Wavefront OBJ file of the C-alpha trace (Angstrom):
o trace
v -6.008 -22.298 -42.162
v -4.442 -18.865 -42.535
v -4.704 -18.314 -38.753
v -3.204 -21.744 -38.016
v -0.418 -21.089 -40.507
v 0.323 -17.676 -38.973
v 0.429 -19.130 -35.451
v 2.693 -21.914 -36.656
v 5.033 -19.344 -38.185
v 5.077 -17.281 -34.987
v 6.007 -20.426 -33.046
v 9.469 -20.252 -34.595
v 10.161 -16.696 -33.422
v 11.874 -15.870 -30.151
v 9.587 -14.939 -27.195
v 11.063 -11.422 -27.132
v 9.614 -10.536 -30.534
v 8.284 -6.971 -30.585
v 6.196 -5.183 -33.165
v 5.974 -1.396 -33.038
v 7.450 -1.368 -29.540
v 4.873 -3.865 -28.242
v 6.234 -7.156 -26.919
v 4.261 -10.104 -28.275
v 3.336 -13.073 -26.156
v 5.238 -16.258 -27.091
v 3.285 -18.611 -29.339
v 3.885 -22.357 -29.102
v 1.166 -23.955 -31.184
v 2.315 -27.547 -30.630
v 3.450 -27.204 -27.003
v 0.897 -29.768 -25.789
v 2.037 -32.523 -28.180
v 5.770 -31.934 -28.408
v 8.040 -33.273 -25.690
v 8.827 -30.434 -23.313
v 12.380 -29.205 -23.075
v 13.486 -30.164 -19.554
v 15.475 -26.929 -19.379
v 12.595 -24.737 -20.514
v 11.542 -24.012 -16.946
v 14.655 -22.714 -15.232
v 15.367 -23.669 -11.646
v 14.072 -20.894 -9.426
v 16.158 -19.108 -6.868
v 14.860 -19.866 -3.389
v 13.565 -16.667 -1.785
v 14.649 -15.975 1.791
v 12.357 -16.585 4.782
v 10.946 -13.797 6.945
v 13.411 -11.568 8.846
v 15.339 -10.846 10.838
v 15.650 -7.167 10.109
v 17.660 -5.824 13.029
v 20.658 -3.476 12.622
v 23.038 -6.415 13.121
v 21.249 -8.375 10.429
v 21.525 -5.390 8.124
v 25.307 -5.333 8.537
v 25.480 -9.070 7.911
v 23.310 -8.735 4.807
v 25.550 -5.984 3.476
v 28.620 -8.149 3.999
v 26.964 -11.101 2.285
v 25.915 -9.022 -0.703
v 29.418 -7.609 -1.078
v 30.728 -11.135 -1.369
v 28.206 -11.996 -4.096
v 28.557 -10.128 -7.372
v 24.935 -10.107 -8.419
v 23.410 -10.734 -4.954
v 21.181 -13.424 -6.420
v 22.895 -16.647 -5.413
v 20.393 -19.222 -4.168
v 20.731 -20.559 -0.591
v 21.108 -24.307 0.023
v 18.202 -26.627 -0.745
v 17.331 -26.781 2.951
v 16.469 -23.082 2.805
v 13.563 -23.862 0.488
v 11.661 -25.434 3.361
v 9.098 -23.212 5.064
v 10.545 -21.477 8.120
v 8.569 -19.878 10.954
v 8.535 -16.098 11.254
v 11.170 -14.661 13.571
v 9.488 -13.124 16.662
v 9.717 -9.353 16.985
v 11.583 -8.313 13.889
v 13.539 -5.160 14.658
v 11.476 -3.144 12.220
v 8.168 -3.840 14.016
v 9.061 -2.698 17.543
v 7.346 0.701 17.394
v 4.158 -0.754 15.931
v 3.960 -3.582 18.453
v 4.464 -1.149 21.336
v 1.683 1.073 19.958
v -0.681 -1.910 19.645
v -0.054 -2.875 23.274
v -0.796 0.693 24.329
v -4.000 0.612 22.266
v -5.043 -2.632 23.933
v -4.433 -1.119 27.392
v -5.701 2.444 27.056
v -7.519 2.599 23.714
v -5.063 5.161 22.319
v -5.087 5.219 18.499
v -2.676 3.209 16.334
v -2.543 4.408 12.731
v -1.351 2.307 9.775
v -0.566 3.395 6.193
v -0.777 0.606 3.620
v 0.746 1.568 0.236
v 0.285 -0.693 -2.769
v -0.772 -1.139 -6.374
v -3.821 -2.825 -7.921
v -3.365 -5.762 -5.536
v -5.041 -3.641 -2.822
v -7.256 -1.277 -4.809
v -10.875 -1.071 -3.766
v -9.723 -2.015 -0.229
v -8.741 -5.544 -1.269
v -6.632 -7.074 1.514
v -6.732 -3.871 3.577
v -10.495 -4.034 4.169
v -10.334 -7.476 5.763
v -7.113 -6.662 7.614
v -8.632 -3.451 8.995
v -11.735 -5.287 10.166
v -9.665 -7.943 11.963
v -7.534 -5.323 13.710
v -10.519 -3.164 14.692
v -12.362 -6.203 16.009
v -9.377 -7.076 18.224
v -8.150 -3.607 19.235
v -11.146 -1.332 18.672
v -11.569 1.516 16.252
v -14.051 2.672 13.622
v -13.961 4.072 10.111
v -12.402 3.294 6.762
v -9.502 5.744 7.126
v -8.202 8.094 4.439
v -10.243 8.468 1.238
v -9.038 10.767 -1.602
v -11.523 13.148 -3.216
v -11.567 11.137 -6.437
v -10.541 7.567 -7.145
v -10.803 4.949 -9.895
v -12.117 2.604 -7.189
v -15.064 4.803 -6.203
v -17.476 2.790 -8.361
v -16.666 -0.588 -6.822
v -15.125 -0.021 -3.389
v -17.426 -1.777 -0.934
v -16.064 -0.288 2.314
v -17.340 3.218 1.521
v -19.578 4.668 -1.202
v -18.417 7.860 -2.861
v -19.577 10.309 -5.525
v -18.164 13.668 -6.601
v -18.658 16.511 -9.043
v -16.850 16.149 -12.385
v -15.092 19.529 -12.246
v -12.257 18.729 -9.840
v -8.800 19.226 -11.332
v -6.661 16.255 -10.327
v -2.888 15.754 -10.224
v -1.313 12.443 -9.329
v 1.789 10.248 -9.519
v 1.526 9.874 -13.301
v 0.690 13.495 -14.151
v 3.155 14.965 -16.625
v 3.520 18.107 -14.533
v 2.322 19.023 -11.051
v 2.138 22.771 -10.267
v 4.033 23.986 -7.229
v 0.813 25.399 -5.779
v -0.763 21.929 -5.740
v 1.879 19.438 -4.492
v 0.923 15.779 -4.279
v -0.366 14.521 -0.956
v 0.129 11.335 1.034
v -2.110 9.318 -1.316
v -0.190 10.436 -4.412
v -3.027 12.783 -5.423
v -3.969 16.435 -5.057
v -7.245 18.044 -6.099
v -8.191 21.632 -6.951
v -11.841 22.662 -6.540
v -13.364 25.062 -9.040
v -13.378 28.624 -7.589
v -17.173 28.944 -7.464
v -19.513 28.440 -4.491
v -20.906 24.898 -4.169
v -19.405 23.982 -7.547
v -16.945 21.271 -6.480
v -18.279 18.722 -4.045
v -17.742 15.193 -2.780
v -20.245 12.957 -1.006
v -19.667 9.865 1.123
v -22.076 7.144 2.203
v -21.151 4.738 4.972
v -20.859 1.038 4.139
v -22.916 -1.707 5.744
v -20.201 -4.319 5.171
v -18.814 -4.349 8.737
v -20.039 -2.811 11.971
v -17.087 -0.368 12.414
v -17.899 1.203 9.017
v -21.638 1.802 9.362
v -21.484 5.287 10.900
v -19.219 8.318 10.572
v -18.171 9.340 14.080
v -15.343 11.662 12.989
v -14.210 13.014 9.635
v -10.783 14.609 9.193
v -10.483 16.907 6.165
v -6.938 17.525 4.874
v -6.228 20.555 2.681
v -3.476 22.992 1.742
v -3.029 26.767 2.086
v -5.128 29.327 0.234
v -7.307 32.410 0.470
v -8.554 33.286 3.958
v -12.145 33.607 2.706
v -12.407 29.991 1.543
v -14.973 27.741 3.171
v -16.531 24.301 2.985
v -20.226 23.571 3.515
v -20.577 20.288 5.401
v -23.877 18.422 5.276
v -24.347 15.387 7.530
v -27.672 13.556 7.289
v -29.380 16.775 6.162
v -27.730 19.068 8.741
v -25.730 21.824 6.984
v -22.894 23.773 8.647
v -20.356 26.096 6.900
v -16.719 25.951 8.045
v -13.934 28.396 7.197
v -10.859 26.916 5.511
v -8.504 29.178 7.413
v -5.365 27.052 7.596
v -2.153 28.398 6.066
v 0.165 25.435 6.676
v 1.317 23.117 3.895
v -1.151 20.544 5.254
v -4.107 21.589 7.400
v -6.537 19.340 9.240
v -10.160 20.039 10.127
v -11.896 17.580 12.448
v -15.649 17.321 11.864
v -17.793 15.668 14.519
v -21.498 15.200 13.765
v -23.813 15.577 16.731
v -24.707 11.921 16.291
v -22.846 9.351 14.164
v -23.890 9.977 10.563
v -24.637 7.701 7.607
v -23.830 10.296 4.932
v -21.623 13.367 4.559
v -21.348 15.916 1.753
v -18.611 18.551 1.445
v -19.091 21.460 -0.985
v -16.177 23.872 -1.444
v -16.213 27.611 -2.081
v -12.661 28.759 -2.811
v -11.263 31.965 -4.280
v -7.795 30.824 -5.293
v -5.858 27.623 -5.881
v -6.233 25.677 -2.629
v -5.393 21.958 -2.860
v -7.649 19.444 -1.146
v -6.227 16.001 -0.380
v -8.958 13.855 1.110
v -11.072 12.918 4.103
v -10.298 10.358 6.772
v -13.161 8.588 8.543
v -12.031 7.328 11.914
v -12.685 7.271 15.639
v -10.741 8.733 18.565
v -9.554 5.298 19.708
v -8.409 1.964 18.305
v -6.879 1.143 14.923
v -7.061 3.335 11.824
v -5.826 1.796 8.556
v -5.394 3.971 5.461
v -5.426 2.336 2.027
v -3.141 4.131 -0.458
v -3.538 2.104 -3.624
v -2.404 3.324 -7.031
v -2.964 1.137 -10.083
v 0.150 0.318 -12.109
v 2.509 1.762 -9.484
v 5.867 0.079 -8.866
v 6.413 1.945 -5.611
v 9.375 3.853 -7.030
v 7.184 6.784 -8.121
v 6.355 7.604 -4.496
v 9.403 9.870 -4.633
v 7.231 12.224 -6.709
v 5.547 13.196 -3.438
v 7.764 16.082 -2.270
v 9.781 15.282 0.848
v 8.581 18.524 2.449
v 4.980 17.515 1.810
v 5.517 14.107 3.417
v 7.025 15.866 6.414
v 3.958 18.127 6.586
v 1.678 15.086 6.641
v 3.938 13.619 9.310
v 2.915 16.481 11.604
v -0.787 15.548 11.423
v -0.641 11.767 10.877
v 1.235 9.872 13.573
v 1.700 6.560 11.735
v 3.020 3.637 13.765
v 3.229 1.225 10.822
v 3.866 1.884 7.135
v 3.410 -1.088 4.797
v 4.910 -1.106 1.287
v 3.322 -3.819 -0.878
v 4.565 -3.731 -4.486
v 6.068 -6.003 -7.108
v 3.643 -7.115 -9.828
v 4.445 -4.020 -11.921
v 8.193 -4.576 -11.588
v 8.699 -8.319 -12.059
v 9.665 -9.358 -15.580
v 11.280 -12.596 -16.688
v 13.931 -10.761 -18.716
v 15.252 -8.889 -15.650
v 18.085 -10.767 -13.955
v 19.160 -8.174 -11.395
v 16.900 -5.925 -9.324
v 19.578 -3.775 -7.728
v 18.052 -0.751 -9.501
v 14.802 -1.437 -7.646
v 16.587 -1.744 -4.308
v 18.252 1.636 -4.826
v 15.027 3.371 -5.864
v 12.963 1.880 -3.047
v 15.692 2.712 -0.523
v 15.009 6.368 -1.311
v 11.292 5.757 -0.747
v 11.891 4.042 2.600
v 14.296 6.774 3.687
v 11.705 9.461 2.980
v 9.058 7.563 4.923
v 11.380 7.080 7.895
v 12.268 10.761 7.965
v 8.682 11.977 7.575
v 7.206 9.457 10.047
v 9.980 8.728 12.578
v 7.583 6.979 14.990
v 6.562 4.404 12.382
v 7.755 0.868 11.793
v 8.261 -0.065 8.134
v 7.046 -3.421 6.777
v 8.089 -4.550 3.294
v 5.762 -7.200 1.831
v 7.386 -9.431 -0.752
v 5.460 -9.823 -3.978
v 2.970 -12.628 -4.417
v 3.415 -15.526 -6.800
v 2.905 -14.728 -10.476
v 2.706 -17.298 -13.264
v 3.981 -17.233 -16.814
v 3.088 -19.749 -19.521
v 6.140 -21.728 -20.612
v 5.638 -24.493 -23.195
v 1.910 -24.507 -22.559
v 2.212 -24.780 -18.768
v 1.674 -22.058 -16.159
v 4.607 -21.930 -13.743
v 6.098 -19.361 -11.391
v 7.721 -16.560 -13.361
v 11.523 -16.760 -12.851
v 11.551 -13.076 -11.884
v 9.472 -13.605 -8.735
v 12.098 -15.101 -6.385
v 14.693 -12.642 -7.690
v 12.500 -9.683 -6.836
v 11.463 -11.171 -3.485
v 15.135 -11.568 -2.566
v 15.755 -7.925 -3.510
v 12.826 -6.834 -1.338
v 14.204 -8.812 1.606
v 17.592 -7.120 1.212
v 15.834 -3.759 1.002
v 14.193 -4.460 4.368
v 17.379 -5.682 6.045
v 19.465 -2.726 4.920
v 16.870 -0.217 6.140
v 16.035 -1.795 9.533
v 12.562 -2.629 8.252
v 10.503 -5.772 8.738
v 9.852 -8.197 5.897
v 6.958 -10.573 5.232
v 7.376 -13.152 2.492
v 3.953 -13.300 0.830
v 5.280 -15.626 -1.882
v 6.085 -18.285 0.712
v 2.914 -17.562 2.707
v 0.828 -18.309 -0.412
v 2.510 -21.686 -0.761
v 5.706 -20.877 -2.634
v 6.558 -22.043 -6.142
v 3.569 -22.497 -8.496
v 1.100 -21.562 -5.744
v -0.672 -19.061 -8.024
v -1.788 -21.929 -10.260
v -3.400 -23.568 -7.260
v -5.111 -20.319 -6.285
v -6.540 -19.913 -9.815
v -7.706 -23.523 -10.014
v -9.070 -23.646 -6.468
v -12.832 -24.208 -6.119
v -13.936 -21.490 -5.587
v -11.090 -19.620 -7.243
v -8.846 -17.379 -5.157
v -7.214 -15.566 -8.101
v -8.048 -14.333 -11.575
v -7.085 -15.996 -14.851
v -4.339 -13.448 -15.477
v -2.400 -15.599 -12.984
v -1.251 -12.383 -11.271
v -4.096 -10.761 -9.332
v -6.116 -12.330 -6.545
v -9.889 -11.890 -6.299
v -11.845 -10.869 -3.201
v -11.634 -14.377 -1.720
v -7.887 -14.491 -2.308
v -7.507 -11.004 -0.846
v -9.358 -12.157 2.273
v -6.986 -15.102 2.584
v -3.927 -12.837 2.238
v -5.379 -10.505 4.871
v -5.874 -13.461 7.224
v -2.302 -14.645 6.639
v -0.910 -11.154 7.266
v -3.047 -10.662 10.372
v -1.858 -14.022 11.732
v 1.752 -13.002 11.083
v 1.313 -9.675 12.892
v -0.409 -11.326 15.836
v 2.417 -13.869 16.084
v 4.805 -10.950 16.508
v 2.438 -9.243 18.948
v 2.300 -12.379 21.115
v 6.038 -12.242 21.876
v 7.352 -9.655 24.372
v 9.766 -7.182 22.839
v 13.358 -8.040 23.656
v 15.346 -5.372 25.475
v 17.407 -3.479 22.969
v 19.763 -0.536 23.198
v 18.242 2.560 21.569
v 19.602 3.253 18.117
v 20.967 6.623 17.132
v 18.416 9.023 15.687
v 18.431 9.448 11.936
v 19.748 12.807 10.679
v 17.104 15.509 10.278
v 14.403 13.372 11.847
v 13.013 14.552 15.147
v 10.306 12.643 16.896
v 6.798 13.821 16.125
v 4.407 13.936 19.095
v 1.136 12.085 18.839
v -1.859 14.124 17.775
v -3.827 15.479 20.743
v -7.424 14.382 20.979
v -9.608 17.340 19.957
v -12.398 18.594 22.143
v -15.823 17.160 21.472
v -16.951 20.110 19.406
v -18.521 20.161 15.977
v -15.205 20.939 14.291
v -11.612 21.622 15.155
v -9.317 23.266 12.599
v -5.533 23.115 12.718
l 1 2 3 4 5 6 7 8 9 10 11 12 13 14 15 16 17 18 19 20 21 22 23 24 25 26 27 28 29 30 31 32 33 34 35 36 37 38 39 40 41 42 43 44 45 46 47 48 49 50 51 52 53 54 55 56 57 58 59 60 61 62 63 64 65 66 67 68 69 70 71 72 73 74 75 76 77 78 79 80 81 82 83 84 85 86 87 88 89 90 91 92 93 94 95 96 97 98 99 100 101 102 103 104 105 106 107 108 109 110 111 112 113 114 115 116 117 118 119 120 121 122 123 124 125 126 127 128 129 130 131 132 133 134 135 136 137 138 139 140 141 142 143 144 145 146 147 148 149 150 151 152 153 154 155 156 157 158 159 160 161 162 163 164 165 166 167 168 169 170 171 172 173 174 175 176 177 178 179 180 181 182 183 184 185 186 187 188 189 190 191 192 193 194 195 196 197 198 199 200 201 202 203 204 205 206 207 208 209 210 211 212 213 214 215 216 217 218 219 220 221 222 223 224 225 226 227 228 229 230 231 232 233 234 235 236 237 238 239 240 241 242 243 244 245 246 247 248 249 250 251 252 253 254 255 256 257 258 259 260 261 262 263 264 265 266 267 268 269 270 271 272 273 274 275 276 277 278 279 280 281 282 283 284 285 286 287 288 289 290 291 292 293 294 295 296 297 298 299 300 301 302 303 304 305 306 307 308 309 310 311 312 313 314 315 316 317 318 319 320 321 322 323 324 325 326 327 328 329 330 331 332 333 334 335 336 337 338 339 340 341 342 343 344 345 346 347 348 349 350 351 352 353 354 355 356 357 358 359 360 361 362 363 364 365 366 367 368 369 370 371 372 373 374 375 376 377 378 379 380 381 382 383 384 385 386 387 388 389 390 391 392 393 394 395 396 397 398 399 400 401 402 403 404 405 406 407 408 409 410 411 412 413 414 415 416 417 418 419 420 421 422 423 424 425 426 427 428 429 430 431 432 433 434 435 436 437 438 439 440 441 442 443 444 445 446 447 448 449 450 451 452 453 454 455 456 457 458 459 460 461 462 463 464 465 466 467 468 469 470 471 472 473 474 475 476 477 478 479 480 481 482 483
């Protein structure tokens, strides 16, 4: 009776009640028996459809936003209907051209997929990678950091490591200048003792392209000239000198025969950052998963611009995907212009560091909130999706509306209640089946763009301070190549 009385009392408080800085969930004890307020669930803004994202569209979007004070006015009711994707969005041209070259000659096409917990453990990206590698060739899981919270449950590669690595990442209070963050948002310092700090990888049996390591690319920073790494592949041990002095160095390791396991043990004498290992092949598609739990995307600016540029010299990305939103959306936020400004800086850095890459912004998925006892689309979702679409248009990037692809308003409820379920009961995150469905939807979208020939277009002026980066040359078939 005390509990019921307390809940009844809390029902009279406003939803924004906070105790000790913690916002309490709204309590409506009698929501199922009282008549619902017809205005309790506000009418949602209709998010825009996919594209276009050409320079002309960007100018038009800027003019439209200038005419609208808060940039959140909903389009006419007819705009709520599902619209087909626009062929060849301006922001995808470079990627589509690279894919066609891959299909013809086998040359590599590399993709960076940045996201939050929606893609951790290779959710979405694992299935998308497999579909692309099946169609265009390629092997390997791509970039893997030395340490990760997903190491215990990631199915696309099995990983273990010594406990004595010193890690810095996007949420570290302070990152020393000698150990700047890398492309994944992490940097790792091995302990300066022989064989003390190590990492071991075991190939996955999930899909055929992942079952053997044909090439491993080790990325590390500058340090003492006497540093080395002992590489063991299926019992065969070979020491390699870590002689690079650039901000980002790459060592290509090629086992004599494709290997099932690889162990790297480091012997360093000074602070030399290590960033990760990429498992890939010389041809086809490589897709790197850069997930970071709780990230809004805005913190990517903590990766120094110079460091991104250094990675741009060794990683010739042709597509960079930015998939964020669930850690930003909140029903109390009415205007996401702050997010547009912050993410514009992120996109600008990516475009400068990887000038050959197309940029694809993925709008956030549906997310439900409980209002008067009923789960409905959180009012913040279409607002944030609209902001993400404007972000894409103003930066000549492509945009894919995941919210609409899932089914639009209240689709998350259907995904949770589906048999079998496609999403978890937090009404925010999809499960592995839902991730596979999103990957299939995204792959279908990309292939729809690929199926249309690129329209002739006058070349746009080069961005300031951004020269084109040549593609990485294919190393000789030796045991290792250091750069």
